[in-house]
C-alpha positions as CSV (number, residue, x, y, z in Angstrom):
1,X,88.3,-10.9,106.5
2,X,90.8,-13.0,104.9
3,X,88.2,-14.2,102.4
4,X,86.8,-11.0,101.9
5,X,90.4,-9.5,100.9
6,X,91.0,-12.5,98.7
7,X,87.5,-11.8,97.1
8,X,88.5,-8.1,96.6
9,X,91.5,-9.1,95.4
10,X,89.8,-11.1,92.5
11,X,87.6,-8.7,91.8
12,X,90.6,-6.0,91.2
13,X,92.9,-8.0,89.6
14,X,90.9,-11.0,87.2
15,X,89.2,-10.5,84.2
16,X,85.3,-10.6,84.7
17,X,84.7,-13.7,82.4
18,X,83.0,-15.8,85.3
19,X,79.9,-15.5,87.0
20,X,81.7,-16.8,90.5
21,X,80.5,-18.0,93.7
22,X,81.9,-15.7,96.9
23,X,83.5,-19.0,97.9
24,X,87.2,-19.5,98.0
25,X,88.2,-23.0,97.9
26,X,91.9,-24.1,99.6
27,X,91.6,-27.9,99.8
28,X,89.8,-31.1,98.6
29,X,89.8,-34.3,99.8
30,X,87.4,-36.9,97.9
31,X,83.9,-35.7,97.4
32,X,84.8,-32.9,100.2
33,X,86.1,-29.5,99.3
34,X,86.9,-26.7,102.1
35,X,86.5,-23.2,102.0
36,X,89.3,-20.4,103.4
37,X,86.3,-20.0,106.5
38,X,86.6,-23.5,107.2
39,X,83.3,-24.6,105.6
40,X,83.0,-27.7,104.0
41,X,80.8,-29.1,100.9
42,X,79.7,-32.5,99.5
43,X,80.9,-31.3,95.8
44,X,78.5,-32.3,93.1
45,X,80.4,-30.3,90.7
46,X,83.6,-31.9,90.8
47,X,85.3,-29.0,88.8
48,X,82.7,-29.5,86.0
49,X,83.3,-33.5,85.5
50,X,87.1,-33.1,85.9
51,X,87.6,-34.7,89.3
52,X,86.1,-38.3,88.6
53,X,88.5,-39.6,91.2
54,X,87.3,-36.9,93.7
55,X,90.0,-34.5,95.2
56,X,93.5,-35.4,95.4
57,X,93.4,-39.0,94.6
58,X,96.5,-40.7,96.4
59,X,97.4,-42.2,93.5
60,X,97.5,-39.0,91.2
61,X,99.4,-36.8,94.0
62,X,102.0,-39.5,94.2
63,X,102.6,-39.4,90.2
64,X,102.4,-35.6,90.2
65,X,105.2,-35.7,93.4
66,X,107.3,-38.3,91.1
67,X,107.1,-37.0,88.4
68,X,107.7,-33.2,89.4
69,X,111.2,-34.3,90.8
70,X,112.3,-35.7,87.8
71,X,111.0,-33.6,84.4
72,X,108.2,-31.4,84.4
73,X,108.6,-30.0,80.3
74,X,110.8,-30.6,77.0
75,X,108.7,-29.5,74.4
76,X,107.1,-31.7,71.7
77,X,111.0,-31.6,69.9
78,X,111.6,-34.9,71.8
79,X,109.8,-37.6,73.3
80,X,108.6,-38.2,76.8
81,X,107.9,-41.2,78.3
82,X,104.5,-40.4,80.4
83,X,103.6,-39.3,77.1
84,X,104.1,-42.3,75.1
85,X,102.7,-44.2,78.0
86,X,99.6,-42.6,78.3
87,X,98.8,-42.8,74.3
88,X,99.5,-46.5,74.4
89,X,96.7,-46.9,77.4
90,X,94.3,-44.6,75.4
91,X,94.7,-46.6,72.2
92,X,95.0,-50.0,74.2
93,X,91.5,-49.4,75.7
94,X,89.4,-47.7,72.8
95,X,88.8,-47.5,68.8
96,X,92.4,-45.3,68.4
97,X,95.2,-46.0,66.9
98,X,96.8,-42.8,67.5
99,X,96.8,-39.7,70.2
100,X,97.2,-36.3,69.8
101,X,97.7,-34.0,73.4
102,X,97.1,-30.4,74.2
103,X,95.9,-29.1,77.2
104,X,92.1,-28.8,77.1
105,X,88.9,-29.9,75.4
106,X,88.7,-26.3,73.3
107,X,91.6,-27.5,72.3
108,X,90.8,-31.2,71.2
109,X,88.0,-29.8,68.9
110,X,90.4,-27.0,67.5
111,X,92.5,-30.0,66.8
112,X,89.4,-32.4,65.8
113,X,88.0,-29.6,63.1
114,X,91.6,-29.1,61.6
115,X,91.8,-32.9,61.5
116,X,88.7,-33.5,59.5
117,X,89.1,-30.5,57.4
118,X,92.7,-31.6,56.2
119,X,91.4,-35.4,55.8
120,X,88.8,-33.8,53.9
121,X,91.3,-32.0,51.1
122,X,95.0,-34.3,51.8
123,X,93.1,-37.9,52.2
124,X,90.2,-38.0,50.4
125,X,91.2,-35.3,47.5
126,X,88.1,-33.7,47.8
127,X,87.3,-30.1,48.5
128,X,85.2,-31.2,52.0
129,X,85.7,-28.3,54.5
130,X,82.5,-28.2,56.5
131,X,81.2,-29.7,59.7
132,X,77.7,-30.5,60.7
133,X,77.3,-29.8,64.3
134,X,74.1,-29.7,67.0
135,X,71.9,-26.8,68.0
136,X,72.4,-26.7,71.9
137,X,75.9,-28.0,71.9
138,X,79.1,-26.6,73.4
139,X,82.5,-27.3,72.3
140,X,84.6,-24.6,73.8
141,X,85.3,-20.8,73.5
142,X,88.3,-20.5,71.0
143,X,87.3,-19.1,68.0
144,X,86.9,-22.8,65.7
145,X,85.1,-24.4,68.9
146,X,82.9,-21.5,69.6
147,X,81.9,-21.7,65.9
148,X,81.5,-25.3,66.2
149,X,79.4,-24.5,69.1
150,X,75.7,-24.0,67.9
151,X,74.3,-21.3,70.3
152,X,74.0,-18.0,68.8
153,X,73.8,-16.6,72.2
154,X,77.7,-17.2,72.8
155,X,78.5,-16.2,69.3
156,X,77.4,-12.8,70.0
157,X,80.4,-9.9,69.8
158,X,83.0,-12.6,68.6
159,X,82.2,-12.2,64.8
160,X,82.6,-12.9,62.0
161,X,83.2,-16.6,62.9
162,X,84.5,-19.4,61.2
163,X,83.0,-20.5,57.9
164,X,82.0,-23.9,57.3
165,X,79.8,-25.0,59.9
166,X,76.3,-26.2,59.4
167,X,73.9,-26.5,62.4
168,X,71.0,-28.9,62.6
169,X,68.5,-29.4,65.6
170,X,69.9,-32.4,68.0
171,X,68.5,-35.7,67.8
172,X,67.1,-35.3,64.5
173,X,68.2,-37.5,62.0
174,X,66.5,-35.9,58.9
175,X,68.0,-33.0,59.9
176,X,70.9,-34.2,59.8
177,X,70.8,-36.0,56.0
178,X,69.5,-32.7,54.6
179,X,72.3,-30.8,55.5
180,X,75.0,-33.1,54.0
181,X,76.7,-31.7,50.7
182,X,79.3,-32.3,48.7
183,X,81.4,-30.4,50.6
184,X,80.7,-31.8,53.9
185,X,83.5,-33.8,55.3
186,X,82.3,-34.3,59.2
187,X,79.7,-34.8,62.0
188,X,80.8,-33.4,65.4
189,X,78.5,-34.4,68.1
190,X,78.3,-34.9,71.9
191,X,76.3,-38.3,73.1
192,X,74.9,-35.7,75.4
193,X,74.9,-32.5,75.4
194,X,76.4,-31.3,78.8
195,X,76.2,-27.8,78.7
196,X,72.9,-27.5,76.7
197,X,71.1,-29.0,79.4
198,X,71.6,-32.4,80.0
199,X,70.1,-33.6,76.8
200,X,70.2,-37.2,76.4
201,X,69.4,-38.3,72.4
202,X,67.2,-40.8,71.3
203,X,68.3,-44.5,71.3
204,X,69.8,-45.3,68.3
205,X,70.6,-41.6,67.4
206,X,74.2,-42.1,67.2
207,X,74.4,-45.2,65.2
208,X,72.3,-43.5,62.7
209,X,74.8,-40.7,62.5
210,X,77.4,-43.5,62.1
211,X,75.6,-44.7,59.2
212,X,75.2,-41.4,57.3
213,X,79.1,-41.0,57.8
214,X,79.8,-43.8,56.0
215,X,77.2,-43.6,53.0
216,X,79.0,-39.8,52.7
217,X,82.4,-40.9,53.6
218,X,81.9,-38.4,56.6
219,X,84.0,-38.5,59.8
220,X,82.3,-39.2,62.8
221,X,83.5,-36.5,65.3
222,X,82.7,-37.5,69.0
223,X,83.0,-34.8,71.8
224,X,83.3,-36.7,74.5
225,X,85.0,-34.6,77.0
226,X,82.4,-34.3,79.7
227,X,80.5,-37.7,79.0
228,X,84.4,-39.6,79.0
229,X,86.7,-41.5,81.3
230,X,83.4,-43.1,83.1
231,X,80.7,-40.3,83.6
232,X,78.1,-42.4,82.2
233,X,78.8,-46.0,83.1
234,X,81.0,-46.8,80.6
235,X,84.5,-45.7,79.9
236,X,83.2,-43.8,76.8
237,X,79.6,-42.7,76.1
238,X,79.8,-43.9,72.6
239,X,80.3,-47.3,73.6
240,X,76.3,-47.5,75.3
241,X,75.4,-47.4,71.4
242,X,77.5,-49.9,70.4
243,X,78.8,-48.0,67.4
244,X,82.9,-47.0,66.9
245,X,83.6,-43.3,66.0
246,X,86.8,-42.0,63.5
247,X,87.6,-39.3,66.3
248,X,87.0,-38.5,69.8
249,X,87.9,-35.2,71.6
250,X,89.1,-36.1,75.5
251,X,89.6,-33.8,78.3
252,X,88.2,-32.9,81.6
253,X,88.0,-36.7,83.4
254,X,91.5,-37.3,81.8
255,X,93.3,-35.4,83.7
256,X,92.0,-35.7,87.2
257,X,92.3,-31.9,87.8
258,X,95.8,-31.1,85.5
259,X,95.1,-29.5,82.2
260,X,95.1,-32.5,79.6
261,X,93.1,-32.5,76.3
262,X,93.5,-35.4,74.2
263,X,92.6,-36.1,70.3
264,X,92.3,-39.9,69.4
265,X,91.8,-41.1,66.1
266,X,91.8,-44.6,63.9
267,X,94.7,-44.6,61.5
268,X,93.1,-43.6,58.0
269,X,92.1,-40.5,59.8
270,X,95.3,-39.6,61.8
271,X,97.4,-40.0,58.9
272,X,96.2,-36.5,57.8
273,X,98.3,-34.9,60.2
274,X,101.8,-34.7,59.5
275,X,104.7,-33.0,61.0
276,X,104.2,-28.9,61.3
277,X,100.5,-29.4,60.6
278,X,99.4,-29.2,63.9
279,X,101.3,-29.1,67.0
280,X,100.9,-27.6,71.1
281,X,104.1,-26.5,73.1
282,X,102.9,-27.6,76.3
283,X,100.6,-30.6,75.0
284,X,101.6,-34.0,76.3
285,X,104.2,-32.3,78.6
286,X,105.5,-35.1,81.5
287,X,103.6,-34.0,84.5
288,X,100.2,-33.6,82.8
289,X,100.5,-36.8,81.1
290,X,101.7,-38.5,84.7
291,X,98.7,-37.4,86.4
292,X,96.2,-38.5,83.6
293,X,97.9,-41.8,83.3
294,X,97.6,-42.4,87.0
295,X,93.8,-41.5,87.1
296,X,93.3,-43.3,83.7
297,X,94.8,-46.7,85.0
298,X,93.5,-46.4,88.2
299,X,90.1,-46.3,86.0
300,X,90.7,-49.2,84.2
301,X,92.1,-51.6,86.9
302,X,89.6,-50.9,89.8
303,X,86.2,-53.1,89.6
304,X,84.1,-50.8,91.2
305,X,84.4,-46.9,90.4
306,X,82.9,-47.3,86.6
307,X,80.8,-50.4,87.3
308,X,78.9,-48.7,90.1
309,X,78.1,-45.2,88.2
310,X,75.1,-46.9,86.4
311,X,73.8,-48.2,89.9
312,X,74.5,-44.7,91.4
313,X,72.9,-42.9,88.5
314,X,70.1,-45.1,89.3
315,X,69.6,-44.2,92.2
316,X,70.2,-40.5,91.9
317,X,67.4,-40.2,89.2
318,X,65.1,-42.5,91.1
319,X,65.6,-39.9,94.0
320,X,65.3,-36.5,91.7
321,X,62.3,-38.5,90.2
322,X,60.2,-38.5,93.3
323,X,60.6,-35.2,93.7
324,X,59.3,-34.4,90.4
325,X,56.2,-36.0,91.5
326,X,56.3,-33.7,94.7
327,X,57.1,-30.3,93.2
328,X,55.1,-29.5,90.0
329,X,57.8,-26.8,89.3
330,X,60.1,-29.4,88.5
331,X,59.4,-29.9,84.3
332,X,62.2,-33.0,83.9
333,X,64.5,-35.2,85.7
334,X,67.2,-36.8,83.0
335,X,70.8,-38.1,82.6
336,X,72.9,-41.3,82.2
337,X,75.2,-42.5,84.9
338,X,76.4,-39.5,87.2
339,X,75.8,-36.5,84.5
340,X,72.1,-35.6,85.2
341,X,69.9,-32.9,84.8
342,X,66.7,-31.6,86.8
343,X,65.0,-28.8,84.9
344,X,62.8,-26.5,86.9
345,X,60.1,-23.7,85.2
346,X,62.3,-20.9,87.2
347,X,66.0,-19.9,87.1
348,X,67.7,-21.9,89.2
349,X,70.4,-19.9,90.8
350,X,68.7,-19.6,94.0
351,X,68.8,-22.9,94.1
352,X,72.3,-23.3,93.6
353,X,72.8,-20.4,96.7
354,X,70.9,-22.3,98.9
355,X,72.6,-25.6,98.6
356,X,76.0,-23.7,99.1
357,X,74.2,-22.1,102.4
358,X,73.4,-26.2,103.4
359,X,77.0,-27.5,102.6
360,X,76.7,-28.7,98.7
361,X,78.2,-27.0,95.2
362,X,75.9,-27.8,92.6
363,X,75.9,-26.4,89.0
364,X,72.8,-24.7,87.0
365,X,73.3,-24.5,83.2
366,X,71.2,-23.1,80.5
367,X,69.6,-21.1,83.4
368,X,67.0,-23.5,84.1
369,X,68.8,-26.9,84.8
370,X,70.2,-27.8,87.4
371,X,73.2,-30.0,86.6
372,X,74.6,-32.7,88.5
373,X,78.3,-34.2,88.1
374,X,79.6,-35.8,91.3
375,X,82.9,-37.6,91.6
376,X,82.5,-41.1,90.3
377,X,83.5,-42.2,94.0
378,X,80.3,-40.1,95.3
379,X,78.0,-42.6,97.8
380,X,74.2,-43.0,98.1
381,X,74.2,-41.6,101.2
382,X,76.0,-38.5,99.9
383,X,73.4,-38.2,97.2
384,X,70.7,-39.1,100.0
385,X,71.8,-35.9,101.9
386,X,71.5,-33.9,98.7
387,X,68.3,-35.2,97.9
388,X,67.0,-34.4,101.3
389,X,68.4,-30.6,101.2
390,X,66.7,-30.3,98.0
391,X,63.4,-31.4,99.1
392,X,63.7,-28.9,101.9
393,X,64.9,-26.0,99.5
394,X,62.1,-26.7,97.1
395,X,59.5,-27.1,100.2
396,X,60.1,-23.3,100.7
397,X,58.9,-22.2,97.4
């Protein structure tokens, strides 16, 4: 009865912007979450690739507790220690020289758009403002990020959109080459399209984009919001291709559950931002930065978590590939590390519902792609449990 009351209140008081499952989750530990009726689920969504260390990781919880007793907010009119330490850690372990903090991945993309335009005009001293993005991409819901998202179905009702974007097919280098013009300032791309259906580009794709940028004085902006923080078996997904971007947008797994986004950039690009050119009231607040730093340091210092992701991913993909051989309605299985998609020839909504009944949380994107983004601490045994469950669900079709 309590759950029904909460669901009724949700429908009454919260704007209808999400197709939510009728679950009220009240507790999480490691790879498990628990609902208001006491049911337990193994979580293969992890807050949409947010809870990389699982739910309520002890080191993150302690960092939050300590920081909450010390200082939660002072605004960016002043310095704060957790923000400085997080920026240092990100720079030390990446290509970047500078970091900017905000509250979400969408805000990080907005910052990337502004930085690229300002770089074109203030640093290059040219009329460069156009950004090339990829069809099927997803970069966020605010107006600039939505415009960068090259999916017309998401644009409906919000026109006119922000001018200055060109859309080209993903994984098509010739199309990118053809789109470059005198007004181009940057290419914005996801190393793997997550919301777009877990689309993995051909080997060498990012390297070819890097070369185009170098030849044409463009910035390479990488959206690592879903793929970063160890999700693909490297700290950043671009490392698989051996390239270095100019800018990367981070969020999701960075905060281990706390809302935080970051834009990291090399020195030549970062200098385009000067005092007053961009900002965020809550961006880089001490509480979120303390959690992110604890999470980031755990990933960096642990010798097992990220190295194990590639093996776990291979095991998971192998099990899903076996299901593909068994069931003709499975069109494709793809992914890298623990960002994995299984494409069906029918809508996956009912499969998601059936998994919930069996005690598993999974996700469906692009209507027909089952998407799996478990915590990086998931075990092979838990993966195998899901595979058996999927086999049983598929066998009933």
